[in-house]
C-alpha positions, 0 to 999 in steps of 0.5 A, a space after each residue: 963364444 964358439 962362433 964369435 963374429 962369424 957371419 951366418 945365414 940361417 934359412 927357414 929360421 922363423 920357427 922350428 929347427 931353423 929358429 933353434 939354430 939361429 938362437 944357438 948361433 947368436 948366443 955363441 957370438 955369430 952375426 945371424 941373418 934370420 931368413 924366412 919366407 914369412 917376414 913377420 916370423 923372421 922379424 920376431 925371431 931377430 928381435 928376440 935374439 937382439 933382446 937377448 944380446 945377440 946380433 941378428 938381421 931379419 930378411 924375408 925371402 924365398 929360397 927357391 929364387 935366385 934374386 932372393 939368394 943374391 939379397 941374402 948373401 949381400 945382406 950377410 956381407 953388409 951385416 957381418 962384414 963377410 960370409 962364413 956359413 950358410 945353413 940351408 935349413 928351409 924345407 918342405 914336404 908333401 902330405 904322407 900318402 901313396 906316391 902316385 897321389 902326390 901331384 906334380 905341383 907338390 913334387 916340384 915344390 918339395 924339390 925346389 925348397 929342399 934341393 934347388 935352394 941348395 943350388 942357388 945358395 952355392 951359386 951365390 955364396 961360393 964365389 964370396 967364400 972363395 974370395 974370402 979364403 973359405 967358408 962352410 955350408 950346413 945342409 939340413 937333410 933328414 933320416 928320411 934320406 937314409 931310412 925311408 918310410 912309405 908314404 913320403 917317397 918323393 920327400 925321402 928322395 929329395 933328402 937323399 939328394 941333399 945328403 949325396 949333394 952335400 958329399 959331392 959339394 964337399 969333395 969339389 969345394 975342398 980345395 977352396 977351403 969350403 966345408 960342406 956337411 949335413 945334419 939328419 934329424 929324426 921326426 919332431 912332432 912339434 914342427 910346423 910340418 909334423 902333421 904332413 909327415 904323419 899323414 894327419 894330426 899328431 895324436 897320441 897313437 901317431 906319437 907312440 908309433 914314431 917314438 917306438 922307432 927311437 931307442 933313446 926314447 924321445 923325439 929330437 928337439 930344435 936344440 938337439 939339431 942346433 948343437 950339431 949345427 954349432 959344432 959344424 959351424 965352429 972352428 972345432 970342425 975345421 977338418 970335418 967335411 962331407 960328413 952327415 951327423 944323425 941327430 936321431 936317437 939311434 932311429 932303427 927303422 
């Protein structure tokens, strides 16, 4: 059990990558707070984890709101006895389209979900981790933050900000024994946002176009990302901070 009895928050865990991360961490012994903005999805995942013998607490909440983060951190402390790890997985994108066609409201939501959520997680979790002698943040960024494609300009920028912010957090919080890392997944056609990334239904032509950029010849899965998150959450990564793990099959463009 690689994260036995660690108390971990996973945001956006009601489906997709977040669900995969929550499942993997619970299977390895963690007490997982399953957060999602959709209460029903969070409850379903937590129930599934409990039936499989894991420890999971569902908690609906909006990661862009300070009060919801206060509740998340308090719940993790009450449920797991402390707070060891925050996995900032919840994310959002605008539709794939020319940058000047993205509305201000769309832009604001992308940055609120992808970046402001990390700000609020730090505001509420860092003091708790400092008091306990340490902790860990795992921020889910994207290969889009490193090798951007046209049509997702503002999303690409938000994920680039996640990457740089993670490195800066790691440098600043290292003296408190708080590690900060990020994971950069490649496009996954089976997530809830895949049609937005692709600019339309992910048909065979779009799948083929994306797949042609991945030398390992397949798309990433939630489990691929979950394996990386498990490593970073575990004590095996005790000296790993400020790193970005690319889970992208060597995506080349």
